[in-house]
mmCIF file of the N, C-alpha and C atoms, coordinates in Angstrom:
data_MODEL
# 
_entry.id   MODEL 
# 
loop_
_atom_site.group_PDB 
_atom_site.id 
_atom_site.type_symbol 
_atom_site.label_atom_id 
_atom_site.label_alt_id 
_atom_site.label_comp_id 
_atom_site.label_asym_id 
_atom_site.label_entity_id 
_atom_site.label_seq_id 
_atom_site.pdbx_PDB_ins_code 
_atom_site.Cartn_x 
_atom_site.Cartn_y 
_atom_site.Cartn_z 
_atom_site.occupancy 
_atom_site.B_iso_or_equiv 
_atom_site.pdbx_formal_charge 
_atom_site.auth_seq_id 
_atom_site.auth_comp_id 
_atom_site.auth_asym_id 
_atom_site.auth_atom_id 
_atom_site.pdbx_PDB_model_num 
ATOM 1   N N  . MET A 1 1  ? 0.821  -1.182 0.000   1.00 0.00 ? 1  MET A N  1 
ATOM 2   C CA . MET A 1 1  ? 0.000  0.000  0.000   1.00 0.00 ? 1  MET A CA 1 
ATOM 3   C C  . MET A 1 1  ? 0.880  1.265  0.000   1.00 0.00 ? 1  MET A C  1 
ATOM 4   N N  . LEU A 1 2  ? 1.987  1.232  0.727   1.00 0.00 ? 2  LEU A N  1 
ATOM 5   C CA . LEU A 1 2  ? 2.882  2.379  0.755   1.00 0.00 ? 2  LEU A CA 1 
ATOM 6   C C  . LEU A 1 2  ? 3.415  2.686  -0.648  1.00 0.00 ? 2  LEU A C  1 
ATOM 7   N N  . MET A 1 3  ? 3.788  1.664  -1.382  1.00 0.00 ? 3  MET A N  1 
ATOM 8   C CA . MET A 1 3  ? 4.302  1.884  -2.737  1.00 0.00 ? 3  MET A CA 1 
ATOM 9   C C  . MET A 1 3  ? 3.215  2.418  -3.665  1.00 0.00 ? 3  MET A C  1 
ATOM 10  N N  . ASP A 1 4  ? 1.983  2.017  -3.472  1.00 0.00 ? 4  ASP A N  1 
ATOM 11  C CA . ASP A 1 4  ? 0.869  2.563  -4.267  1.00 0.00 ? 4  ASP A CA 1 
ATOM 12  C C  . ASP A 1 4  ? 0.710  4.057  -4.007  1.00 0.00 ? 4  ASP A C  1 
ATOM 13  N N  . ILE A 1 5  ? 0.842  4.449  -2.758  1.00 0.00 ? 5  ILE A N  1 
ATOM 14  C CA . ILE A 1 5  ? 0.725  5.872  -2.405  1.00 0.00 ? 5  ILE A CA 1 
ATOM 15  C C  . ILE A 1 5  ? 1.870  6.666  -3.033  1.00 0.00 ? 5  ILE A C  1 
ATOM 16  N N  . THR A 1 6  ? 3.096  6.132  -2.943  1.00 0.00 ? 6  THR A N  1 
ATOM 17  C CA . THR A 1 6  ? 4.227  6.854  -3.530  1.00 0.00 ? 6  THR A CA 1 
ATOM 18  C C  . THR A 1 6  ? 4.069  6.976  -5.046  1.00 0.00 ? 6  THR A C  1 
ATOM 19  N N  . ASP A 1 7  ? 3.575  5.939  -5.680  1.00 0.00 ? 7  ASP A N  1 
ATOM 20  C CA . ASP A 1 7  ? 3.332  6.003  -7.127  1.00 0.00 ? 7  ASP A CA 1 
ATOM 21  C C  . ASP A 1 7  ? 2.309  7.077  -7.469  1.00 0.00 ? 7  ASP A C  1 
ATOM 22  N N  . SER A 1 8  ? 1.292  7.199  -6.648  1.00 0.00 ? 8  SER A N  1 
ATOM 23  C CA . SER A 1 8  ? 0.249  8.184  -6.935  1.00 0.00 ? 8  SER A CA 1 
ATOM 24  C C  . SER A 1 8  ? 0.778  9.618  -6.833  1.00 0.00 ? 8  SER A C  1 
ATOM 25  N N  . PHE A 1 9  ? 1.859  9.829  -6.075  1.00 0.00 ? 9  PHE A N  1 
ATOM 26  C CA . PHE A 1 9  ? 2.477  11.154 -5.952  1.00 0.00 ? 9  PHE A CA 1 
ATOM 27  C C  . PHE A 1 9  ? 3.726  11.281 -6.827  1.00 0.00 ? 9  PHE A C  1 
ATOM 28  N N  . ASP A 1 10 ? 3.965  10.298 -7.695  1.00 0.00 ? 10 ASP A N  1 
ATOM 29  C CA . ASP A 1 10 ? 5.125  10.290 -8.582  1.00 0.00 ? 10 ASP A CA 1 
ATOM 30  C C  . ASP A 1 10 ? 6.424  10.360 -7.786  1.00 0.00 ? 10 ASP A C  1 
ATOM 31  N N  . LEU A 1 11 ? 6.490  9.578  -6.703  1.00 0.00 ? 11 LEU A N  1 
ATOM 32  C CA . LEU A 1 11 ? 7.677  9.501  -5.862  1.00 0.00 ? 11 LEU A CA 1 
ATOM 33  C C  . LEU A 1 11 ? 8.327  8.138  -6.016  1.00 0.00 ? 11 LEU A C  1 
ATOM 34  N N  . ARG A 1 12 ? 9.594  8.060  -5.611  1.00 0.00 ? 12 ARG A N  1 
ATOM 35  C CA . ARG A 1 12 ? 10.295 6.789  -5.645  1.00 0.00 ? 12 ARG A CA 1 
ATOM 36  C C  . ARG A 1 12 ? 11.140 6.654  -4.391  1.00 0.00 ? 12 ARG A C  1 
ATOM 37  N N  . LEU A 1 13 ? 11.283 5.435  -3.925  1.00 0.00 ? 13 LEU A N  1 
ATOM 38  C CA . LEU A 1 13 ? 12.115 5.156  -2.757  1.00 0.00 ? 13 LEU A CA 1 
ATOM 39  C C  . LEU A 1 13 ? 13.572 5.336  -3.146  1.00 0.00 ? 13 LEU A C  1 
ATOM 40  N N  . SER A 1 14 ? 14.273 6.168  -2.398  1.00 0.00 ? 14 SER A N  1 
ATOM 41  C CA . SER A 1 14 ? 15.693 6.395  -2.636  1.00 0.00 ? 14 SER A CA 1 
ATOM 42  C C  . SER A 1 14 ? 16.477 5.306  -1.921  1.00 0.00 ? 14 SER A C  1 
ATOM 43  N N  . ILE A 1 15 ? 17.441 4.729  -2.630  1.00 0.00 ? 15 ILE A N  1 
ATOM 44  C CA . ILE A 1 15 ? 18.238 3.639  -2.060  1.00 0.00 ? 15 ILE A CA 1 
ATOM 45  C C  . ILE A 1 15 ? 19.708 4.009  -2.156  1.00 0.00 ? 15 ILE A C  1 
ATOM 46  N N  . LEU A 1 16 ? 20.359 4.073  -1.015  1.00 0.00 ? 16 LEU A N  1 
ATOM 47  C CA . LEU A 1 16 ? 21.786 4.391  -0.972  1.00 0.00 ? 16 LEU A CA 1 
ATOM 48  C C  . LEU A 1 16 ? 22.585 3.136  -1.319  1.00 0.00 ? 16 LEU A C  1 
ATOM 49  N N  . ASN A 1 17 ? 23.593 3.286  -2.142  1.00 0.00 ? 17 ASN A N  1 
ATOM 50  C CA . ASN A 1 17 ? 24.388 2.137  -2.578  1.00 0.00 ? 17 ASN A CA 1 
ATOM 51  C C  . ASN A 1 17 ? 25.240 1.555  -1.458  1.00 0.00 ? 17 ASN A C  1 
ATOM 52  N N  . ILE A 1 18 ? 25.659 2.393  -0.519  1.00 0.00 ? 18 ILE A N  1 
ATOM 53  C CA . ILE A 1 18 ? 26.496 1.942  0.591   1.00 0.00 ? 18 ILE A CA 1 
ATOM 54  C C  . ILE A 1 18 ? 25.601 1.683  1.799   1.00 0.00 ? 18 ILE A C  1 
ATOM 55  N N  . GLN A 1 19 ? 25.688 0.499  2.370   1.00 0.00 ? 19 GLN A N  1 
ATOM 56  C CA . GLN A 1 19 ? 24.883 0.161  3.535   1.00 0.00 ? 19 GLN A CA 1 
ATOM 57  C C  . GLN A 1 19 ? 25.582 0.660  4.802   1.00 0.00 ? 19 GLN A C  1 
ATOM 58  N N  . VAL A 1 20 ? 24.958 1.625  5.478   1.00 0.00 ? 20 VAL A N  1 
ATOM 59  C CA . VAL A 1 20 ? 25.512 2.235  6.675   1.00 0.00 ? 20 VAL A CA 1 
ATOM 60  C C  . VAL A 1 20 ? 24.459 2.198  7.776   1.00 0.00 ? 20 VAL A C  1 
ATOM 61  N N  . LEU A 1 21 ? 24.885 1.949  8.997   1.00 0.00 ? 21 LEU A N  1 
ATOM 62  C CA . LEU A 1 21 ? 23.946 1.977  10.118  1.00 0.00 ? 21 LEU A CA 1 
ATOM 63  C C  . LEU A 1 21 ? 23.364 3.375  10.290  1.00 0.00 ? 21 LEU A C  1 
ATOM 64  N N  . THR A 1 22 ? 22.092 3.433  10.654  1.00 0.00 ? 22 THR A N  1 
ATOM 65  C CA . THR A 1 22 ? 21.461 4.732  10.923  1.00 0.00 ? 22 THR A CA 1 
ATOM 66  C C  . THR A 1 22 ? 20.921 4.802  12.338  1.00 0.00 ? 22 THR A C  1 
ATOM 67  N N  . GLN A 1 23 ? 21.064 3.730  13.099  1.00 0.00 ? 23 GLN A N  1 
ATOM 68  C CA . GLN A 1 23 ? 20.670 3.740  14.507  1.00 0.00 ? 23 GLN A CA 1 
ATOM 69  C C  . GLN A 1 23 ? 21.826 3.216  15.332  1.00 0.00 ? 23 GLN A C  1 
ATOM 70  N N  . TYR A 1 24 ? 22.080 3.879  16.449  1.00 0.00 ? 24 TYR A N  1 
ATOM 71  C CA . TYR A 1 24 ? 23.175 3.499  17.343  1.00 0.00 ? 24 TYR A CA 1 
ATOM 72  C C  . TYR A 1 24 ? 22.610 3.365  18.748  1.00 0.00 ? 24 TYR A C  1 
ATOM 73  N N  . ALA A 1 25 ? 22.209 2.163  19.104  1.00 0.00 ? 25 ALA A N  1 
ATOM 74  C CA . ALA A 1 25 ? 21.567 1.915  20.393  1.00 0.00 ? 25 ALA A CA 1 
ATOM 75  C C  . ALA A 1 25 ? 22.562 2.050  21.541  1.00 0.00 ? 25 ALA A C  1 
ATOM 76  N N  . ASP A 1 26 ? 22.096 2.646  22.634  1.00 0.00 ? 26 ASP A N  1 
ATOM 77  C CA . ASP A 1 26 ? 22.921 2.762  23.838  1.00 0.00 ? 26 ASP A CA 1 
ATOM 78  C C  . ASP A 1 26 ? 23.013 1.434  24.580  1.00 0.00 ? 26 ASP A C  1 
ATOM 79  N N  . ASN A 1 27 ? 21.957 0.661  24.500  1.00 0.00 ? 27 ASN A N  1 
ATOM 80  C CA . ASN A 1 27 ? 21.894 -0.619 25.177  1.00 0.00 ? 27 ASN A CA 1 
ATOM 81  C C  . ASN A 1 27 ? 22.506 -1.690 24.269  1.00 0.00 ? 27 ASN A C  1 
ATOM 82  N N  . LEU A 1 28 ? 23.519 -2.398 24.744  1.00 0.00 ? 28 LEU A N  1 
ATOM 83  C CA . LEU A 1 28 ? 24.191 -3.416 23.936  1.00 0.00 ? 28 LEU A CA 1 
ATOM 84  C C  . LEU A 1 28 ? 23.282 -4.582 23.573  1.00 0.00 ? 28 LEU A C  1 
ATOM 85  N N  . ASN A 1 29 ? 22.166 -4.770 24.299  1.00 0.00 ? 29 ASN A N  1 
ATOM 86  C CA . ASN A 1 29 ? 21.222 -5.841 23.991  1.00 0.00 ? 29 ASN A CA 1 
ATOM 87  C C  . ASN A 1 29 ? 20.272 -5.474 22.858  1.00 0.00 ? 29 ASN A C  1 
ATOM 88  N N  . ASP A 1 30 ? 20.223 -4.191 22.511  1.00 0.00 ? 30 ASP A N  1 
ATOM 89  C CA . ASP A 1 30 ? 19.345 -3.739 21.424  1.00 0.00 ? 30 ASP A CA 1 
ATOM 90  C C  . ASP A 1 30 ? 20.065 -3.855 20.087  1.00 0.00 ? 30 ASP A C  1 
ATOM 91  N N  . SER A 1 31 ? 19.275 -4.063 19.058  1.00 0.00 ? 31 SER A N  1 
ATOM 92  C CA . SER A 1 31 ? 19.815 -4.155 17.708  1.00 0.00 ? 31 SER A CA 1 
ATOM 93  C C  . SER A 1 31 ? 20.084 -2.751 17.156  1.00 0.00 ? 31 SER A C  1 
ATOM 94  N N  . ASN A 1 32 ? 21.088 -2.617 16.326  1.00 0.00 ? 32 ASN A N  1 
ATOM 95  C CA . ASN A 1 32 ? 21.376 -1.350 15.655  1.00 0.00 ? 32 ASN A CA 1 
ATOM 96  C C  . ASN A 1 32 ? 20.741 -1.318 14.268  1.00 0.00 ? 32 ASN A C  1 
ATOM 97  N N  . SER A 1 33 ? 19.575 -1.880 14.154  1.00 0.00 ? 33 SER A N  1 
ATOM 98  C CA . SER A 1 33 ? 18.902 -1.869 12.857  1.00 0.00 ? 33 SER A CA 1 
ATOM 99  C C  . SER A 1 33 ? 17.588 -1.112 12.966  1.00 0.00 ? 33 SER A C  1 
ATOM 100 N N  . VAL A 1 34 ? 17.307 -0.354 11.951  1.00 0.00 ? 34 VAL A N  1 
ATOM 101 C CA . VAL A 1 34 ? 16.082 0.420  11.889  1.00 0.00 ? 34 VAL A CA 1 
ATOM 102 C C  . VAL A 1 34 ? 15.797 0.676  10.414  1.00 0.00 ? 34 VAL A C  1 
ATOM 103 N N  . ILE A 1 35 ? 14.545 0.791  10.066  1.00 0.00 ? 35 ILE A N  1 
ATOM 104 C CA . ILE A 1 35 ? 14.186 1.080  8.685   1.00 0.00 ? 35 ILE A CA 1 
ATOM 105 C C  . ILE A 1 35 ? 14.024 2.586  8.520   1.00 0.00 ? 35 ILE A C  1 
ATOM 106 N N  . ASN A 1 36 ? 14.851 3.173  7.666   1.00 0.00 ? 36 ASN A N  1 
ATOM 107 C CA . ASN A 1 36 ? 14.734 4.586  7.318   1.00 0.00 ? 36 ASN A CA 1 
ATOM 108 C C  . ASN A 1 36 ? 14.356 4.659  5.852   1.00 0.00 ? 36 ASN A C  1 
ATOM 109 N N  . LEU A 1 37 ? 13.313 5.398  5.578   1.00 0.00 ? 37 LEU A N  1 
ATOM 110 C CA . LEU A 1 37 ? 12.851 5.530  4.201   1.00 0.00 ? 37 LEU A CA 1 
ATOM 111 C C  . LEU A 1 37 ? 12.882 6.990  3.793   1.00 0.00 ? 37 LEU A C  1 
ATOM 112 N N  . MET A 1 38 ? 13.335 7.241  2.575   1.00 0.00 ? 38 MET A N  1 
ATOM 113 C CA . MET A 1 38 ? 13.324 8.583  2.024   1.00 0.00 ? 38 MET A CA 1 
ATOM 114 C C  . MET A 1 38 ? 12.721 8.483  0.625   1.00 0.00 ? 38 MET A C  1 
ATOM 115 N N  . PHE A 1 39 ? 11.633 9.213  0.411   1.00 0.00 ? 39 PHE A N  1 
ATOM 116 C CA . PHE A 1 39 ? 10.969 9.219  -0.885  1.00 0.00 ? 39 PHE A CA 1 
ATOM 117 C C  . PHE A 1 39 ? 11.216 10.566 -1.542  1.00 0.00 ? 39 PHE A C  1 
ATOM 118 N N  . LEU A 1 40 ? 11.629 10.522 -2.803  1.00 0.00 ? 40 LEU A N  1 
ATOM 119 C CA . LEU A 1 40 ? 11.918 11.731 -3.560  1.00 0.00 ? 40 LEU A CA 1 
ATOM 120 C C  . LEU A 1 40 ? 11.192 11.669 -4.902  1.00 0.00 ? 40 LEU A C  1 
ATOM 121 N N  . GLN A 1 41 ? 11.116 12.815 -5.546  1.00 0.00 ? 41 GLN A N  1 
ATOM 122 C CA . GLN A 1 41 ? 10.465 12.894 -6.846  1.00 0.00 ? 41 GLN A CA 1 
ATOM 123 C C  . GLN A 1 41 ? 11.140 11.929 -7.811  1.00 0.00 ? 41 GLN A C  1 
ATOM 124 N N  . ASP A 1 42 ? 10.343 11.121 -8.497  1.00 0.00 ? 42 ASP A N  1 
ATOM 125 C CA . ASP A 1 42 ? 10.880 10.178 -9.464  1.00 0.00 ? 42 ASP A CA 1 
ATOM 126 C C  . ASP A 1 42 ? 11.630 10.938 -10.554 1.00 0.00 ? 42 ASP A C  1 
ATOM 127 N N  . ASN A 1 43 ? 12.742 10.379 -11.013 1.00 0.00 ? 43 ASN A N  1 
ATOM 128 C CA . ASN A 1 43 ? 13.591 10.964 -12.061 1.00 0.00 ? 43 ASN A CA 1 
ATOM 129 C C  . ASN A 1 43 ? 14.312 12.235 -11.625 1.00 0.00 ? 43 ASN A C  1 
ATOM 130 N N  . SER A 1 44 ? 14.380 12.519 -10.337 1.00 0.00 ? 44 SER A N  1 
ATOM 131 C CA . SER A 1 44 ? 15.126 13.693 -9.873  1.00 0.00 ? 44 SER A CA 1 
ATOM 132 C C  . SER A 1 44 ? 16.612 13.349 -9.804  1.00 0.00 ? 44 SER A C  1 
ATOM 133 N N  . LEU A 1 45 ? 17.443 14.362 -9.906  1.00 0.00 ? 45 LEU A N  1 
ATOM 134 C CA . LEU A 1 45 ? 18.887 14.154 -9.828  1.00 0.00 ? 45 LEU A CA 1 
ATOM 135 C C  . LEU A 1 45 ? 19.309 13.666 -8.446  1.00 0.00 ? 45 LEU A C  1 
ATOM 136 N N  . GLU A 1 46 ? 18.521 13.979 -7.431  1.00 0.00 ? 46 GLU A N  1 
ATOM 137 C CA . GLU A 1 46 ? 18.884 13.659 -6.055  1.00 0.00 ? 46 GLU A CA 1 
ATOM 138 C C  . GLU A 1 46 ? 18.445 12.265 -5.611  1.00 0.00 ? 46 GLU A C  1 
ATOM 139 N N  . ILE A 1 47 ? 17.762 11.514 -6.462  1.00 0.00 ? 47 ILE A N  1 
ATOM 140 C CA . ILE A 1 47 ? 17.048 10.305 -6.035  1.00 0.00 ? 47 ILE A CA 1 
ATOM 141 C C  . ILE A 1 47 ? 17.925 9.340  -5.230  1.00 0.00 ? 47 ILE A C  1 
ATOM 142 N N  . ASP A 1 48 ? 19.132 9.056  -5.647  1.00 0.00 ? 48 ASP A N  1 
ATOM 143 C CA . ASP A 1 48 ? 19.988 8.140  -4.888  1.00 0.00 ? 48 ASP A CA 1 
ATOM 144 C C  . ASP A 1 48 ? 21.284 8.818  -4.462  1.00 0.00 ? 48 ASP A C  1 
ATOM 145 N N  . ASN A 1 49 ? 21.176 10.086 -4.126  1.00 0.00 ? 49 ASN A N  1 
ATOM 146 C CA . ASN A 1 49 ? 22.360 10.861 -3.779  1.00 0.00 ? 49 ASN A CA 1 
ATOM 147 C C  . ASN A 1 49 ? 22.138 11.586 -2.448  1.00 0.00 ? 49 ASN A C  1 
ATOM 148 N N  . TYR A 1 50 ? 21.939 10.819 -1.403  1.00 0.00 ? 50 TYR A N  1 
ATOM 149 C CA . TYR A 1 50 ? 21.752 11.441 -0.093  1.00 0.00 ? 50 TYR A CA 1 
ATOM 150 C C  . TYR A 1 50 ? 22.859 11.011 0.849   1.00 0.00 ? 50 TYR A C  1 
ATOM 151 N N  . SER A 1 51 ? 22.912 11.648 1.997   1.00 0.00 ? 51 SER A N  1 
ATOM 152 C CA . SER A 1 51 ? 23.979 11.397 2.967   1.00 0.00 ? 51 SER A CA 1 
ATOM 153 C C  . SER A 1 51 ? 23.398 10.934 4.295   1.00 0.00 ? 51 SER A C  1 
ATOM 154 N N  . ILE A 1 52 ? 24.161 10.100 4.967   1.00 0.00 ? 52 ILE A N  1 
ATOM 155 C CA . ILE A 1 52 ? 23.845 9.692  6.332   1.00 0.00 ? 52 ILE A CA 1 
ATOM 156 C C  . ILE A 1 52 ? 24.913 10.321 7.224   1.00 0.00 ? 52 ILE A C  1 
ATOM 157 N N  . LEU A 1 53 ? 24.474 11.025 8.270   1.00 0.00 ? 53 LEU A N  1 
ATOM 158 C CA . LEU A 1 53 ? 25.398 11.777 9.116   1.00 0.00 ? 53 LEU A CA 1 
ATOM 159 C C  . LEU A 1 53 ? 25.447 11.202 10.535  1.00 0.00 ? 53 LEU A C  1 
ATOM 160 N N  . PRO A 1 54 ? 26.192 10.107 10.741  1.00 0.00 ? 54 PRO A N  1 
ATOM 161 C CA . PRO A 1 54 ? 26.235 9.481  12.074  1.00 0.00 ? 54 PRO A CA 1 
ATOM 162 C C  . PRO A 1 54 ? 26.839 10.382 13.151  1.00 0.00 ? 54 PRO A C  1 
ATOM 163 N N  . ASN A 1 55 ? 27.677 11.333 12.777  1.00 0.00 ? 55 ASN A N  1 
ATOM 164 C CA . ASN A 1 55 ? 28.287 12.217 13.778  1.00 0.00 ? 55 ASN A CA 1 
ATOM 165 C C  . ASN A 1 55 ? 27.292 13.245 14.320  1.00 0.00 ? 55 ASN A C  1 
ATOM 166 N N  . LEU A 1 56 ? 26.103 13.349 13.735  1.00 0.00 ? 56 LEU A N  1 
ATOM 167 C CA . LEU A 1 56 ? 25.083 14.289 14.207  1.00 0.00 ? 56 LEU A CA 1 
ATOM 168 C C  . LEU A 1 56 ? 23.915 13.601 14.907  1.00 0.00 ? 56 LEU A C  1 
ATOM 169 N N  . CYS A 1 57 ? 24.083 12.362 15.338  1.00 0.00 ? 57 CYS A N  1 
ATOM 170 C CA . CYS A 1 57 ? 22.959 11.632 15.926  1.00 0.00 ? 57 CYS A CA 1 
ATOM 171 C C  . CYS A 1 57 ? 22.659 12.018 17.373  1.00 0.00 ? 57 CYS A C  1 
ATOM 172 N N  . SER A 1 58 ? 23.580 12.656 18.066  1.00 0.00 ? 58 SER A N  1 
ATOM 173 C CA . SER A 1 58 ? 23.340 13.041 19.458  1.00 0.00 ? 58 SER A CA 1 
ATOM 174 C C  . SER A 1 58 ? 22.351 14.200 19.524  1.00 0.00 ? 58 SER A C  1 
ATOM 175 N N  . PRO A 1 59 ? 21.393 14.229 20.406  1.00 0.00 ? 59 PRO A N  1 
ATOM 176 C CA . PRO A 1 59 ? 21.121 13.314 21.506  1.00 0.00 ? 59 PRO A CA 1 
ATOM 177 C C  . PRO A 1 59 ? 20.251 12.123 21.096  1.00 0.00 ? 59 PRO A C  1 
ATOM 178 N N  . SER A 1 60 ? 19.829 12.056 19.861  1.00 0.00 ? 60 SER A N  1 
ATOM 179 C CA . SER A 1 60 ? 19.026 10.932 19.391  1.00 0.00 ? 60 SER A CA 1 
ATOM 180 C C  . SER A 1 60 ? 19.926 9.722  19.154  1.00 0.00 ? 60 SER A C  1 
ATOM 181 N N  . ASP A 1 61 ? 19.334 8.546  19.016  1.00 0.00 ? 61 ASP A N  1 
ATOM 182 C CA . ASP A 1 61 ? 20.128 7.368  18.662  1.00 0.00 ? 61 ASP A CA 1 
ATOM 183 C C  . ASP A 1 61 ? 20.009 7.059  17.167  1.00 0.00 ? 61 ASP A C  1 
ATOM 184 N N  . HIS A 1 62 ? 19.456 7.997  16.394  1.00 0.00 ? 62 HIS A N  1 
ATOM 185 C CA . HIS A 1 62 ? 19.320 7.837  14.954  1.00 0.00 ? 62 HIS A CA 1 
ATOM 186 C C  . HIS A 1 62 ? 20.162 8.875  14.214  1.00 0.00 ? 62 HIS A C  1 
ATOM 187 N N  . ALA A 1 63 ? 20.871 8.430  13.191  1.00 0.00 ? 63 ALA A N  1 
ATOM 188 C CA . ALA A 1 63 ? 21.653 9.346  12.361  1.00 0.00 ? 63 ALA A CA 1 
ATOM 189 C C  . ALA A 1 63 ? 20.720 10.000 11.344  1.00 0.00 ? 63 ALA A C  1 
ATOM 190 N N  . PRO A 1 64 ? 20.830 11.307 11.165  1.00 0.00 ? 64 PRO A N  1 
ATOM 191 C CA . PRO A 1 64 ? 19.979 11.991 10.190  1.00 0.00 ? 64 PRO A CA 1 
ATOM 192 C C  . PRO A 1 64 ? 20.346 11.622 8.752   1.00 0.00 ? 64 PRO A C  1 
ATOM 193 N N  . LEU A 1 65 ? 19.332 11.553 7.923   1.00 0.00 ? 65 LEU A N  1 
ATOM 194 C CA . LEU A 1 65 ? 19.506 11.396 6.482   1.00 0.00 ? 65 LEU A CA 1 
ATOM 195 C C  . LEU A 1 65 ? 19.254 12.753 5.859   1.00 0.00 ? 65 LEU A C  1 
ATOM 196 N N  . THR A 1 66 ? 20.139 13.195 4.980   1.00 0.00 ? 66 THR A N  1 
ATOM 197 C CA . THR A 1 66 ? 19.989 14.504 4.362   1.00 0.00 ? 66 THR A CA 1 
ATOM 198 C C  . THR A 1 66 ? 20.110 14.390 2.848   1.00 0.00 ? 66 THR A C  1 
ATOM 199 N N  . VAL A 1 67 ? 19.484 15.330 2.175   1.00 0.00 ? 67 VAL A N  1 
ATOM 200 C CA . VAL A 1 67 ? 19.583 15.415 0.717   1.00 0.00 ? 67 VAL A CA 1 
ATOM 201 C C  . VAL A 1 67 ? 19.552 16.894 0.344   1.00 0.00 ? 67 VAL A C  1 
ATOM 202 N N  . ASP A 1 68 ? 20.376 17.273 -0.621  1.00 0.00 ? 68 ASP A N  1 
ATOM 203 C CA . ASP A 1 68 ? 20.358 18.637 -1.143  1.00 0.00 ? 68 ASP A CA 1 
ATOM 204 C C  . ASP A 1 68 ? 19.452 18.655 -2.363  1.00 0.00 ? 68 ASP A C  1 
ATOM 205 N N  . ILE A 1 69 ? 18.428 19.471 -2.298  1.00 0.00 ? 69 ILE A N  1 
ATOM 206 C CA . ILE A 1 69 ? 17.484 19.592 -3.409  1.00 0.00 ? 69 ILE A CA 1 
ATOM 207 C C  . ILE A 1 69 ? 17.652 20.967 -4.030  1.00 0.00 ? 69 ILE A C  1 
ATOM 208 N N  . ILE A 1 70 ? 17.955 20.978 -5.300  1.00 0.00 ? 70 ILE A N  1 
ATOM 209 C CA . ILE A 1 70 ? 18.157 22.231 -6.013  1.00 0.00 ? 70 ILE A CA 1 
ATOM 210 C C  . ILE A 1 70 ? 16.795 22.815 -6.370  1.00 0.00 ? 70 ILE A C  1 
ATOM 211 N N  . ILE A 1 71 ? 16.597 24.061 -5.992  1.00 0.00 ? 71 ILE A N  1 
ATOM 212 C CA . ILE A 1 71 ? 15.350 24.768 -6.312  1.00 0.00 ? 71 ILE A CA 1 
ATOM 213 C C  . ILE A 1 71 ? 15.721 25.902 -7.248  1.00 0.00 ? 71 ILE A C  1 
ATOM 214 N N  . GLU A 1 72 ? 15.190 25.834 -8.439  1.00 0.00 ? 72 GLU A N  1 
ATOM 215 C CA . GLU A 1 72 ? 15.494 26.849 -9.434  1.00 0.00 ? 72 GLU A CA 1 
ATOM 216 C C  . GLU A 1 72 ? 14.373 27.866 -9.497  1.00 0.00 ? 72 GLU A C  1 
ATOM 217 N N  . GLU A 1 73 ? 14.742 29.097 -9.810  1.00 0.00 ? 73 GLU A N  1 
ATOM 218 C CA . GLU A 1 73 ? 13.752 30.126 -9.971  1.00 0.00 ? 73 GLU A CA 1 
ATOM 219 C C  . GLU A 1 73 ? 12.902 29.819 -11.200 1.00 0.00 ? 73 GLU A C  1 
ATOM 220 N N  . GLU A 1 74 ? 11.618 30.044 -11.042 1.00 0.00 ? 74 GLU A N  1 
ATOM 221 C CA . GLU A 1 74 ? 10.701 29.750 -12.145 1.00 0.00 ? 74 GLU A CA 1 
ATOM 222 C C  . GLU A 1 74 ? 9.766  30.941 -12.337 1.00 0.00 ? 74 GLU A C  1 
ATOM 223 N N  . PHE A 1 75 ? 9.565  31.312 -13.566 1.00 0.00 ? 75 PHE A N  1 
ATOM 224 C CA . PHE A 1 75 ? 8.658  32.411 -13.874 1.00 0.00 ? 75 PHE A CA 1 
ATOM 225 C C  . PHE A 1 75 ? 7.316  31.834 -14.268 1.00 0.00 ? 75 PHE A C  1 
ATOM 226 N N  . ILE A 1 76 ? 6.272  32.329 -13.610 1.00 0.00 ? 76 ILE A N  1 
ATOM 227 C CA . ILE A 1 76 ? 4.912  31.841 -13.903 1.00 0.00 ? 76 ILE A CA 1 
ATOM 228 C C  . ILE A 1 76 ? 4.158  32.931 -14.626 1.00 0.00 ? 76 ILE A C  1 
# 
């Protein structure tokens, strides 16, 4: 159902080629796995070009995902 919704908005799931942890649990018994999803406009230049910033996860236990989106001036 999630993929149907993204299709209806012309979005696509962005997939990073390098597998990097995005959660860093304080408790050693907890898993460091979490599902992070980023949906971007289909056919955009940024679709698979985002960054994971583990050095900015404090005070959270999740590393932020960032993407630079170019916004061009448009005349209407």
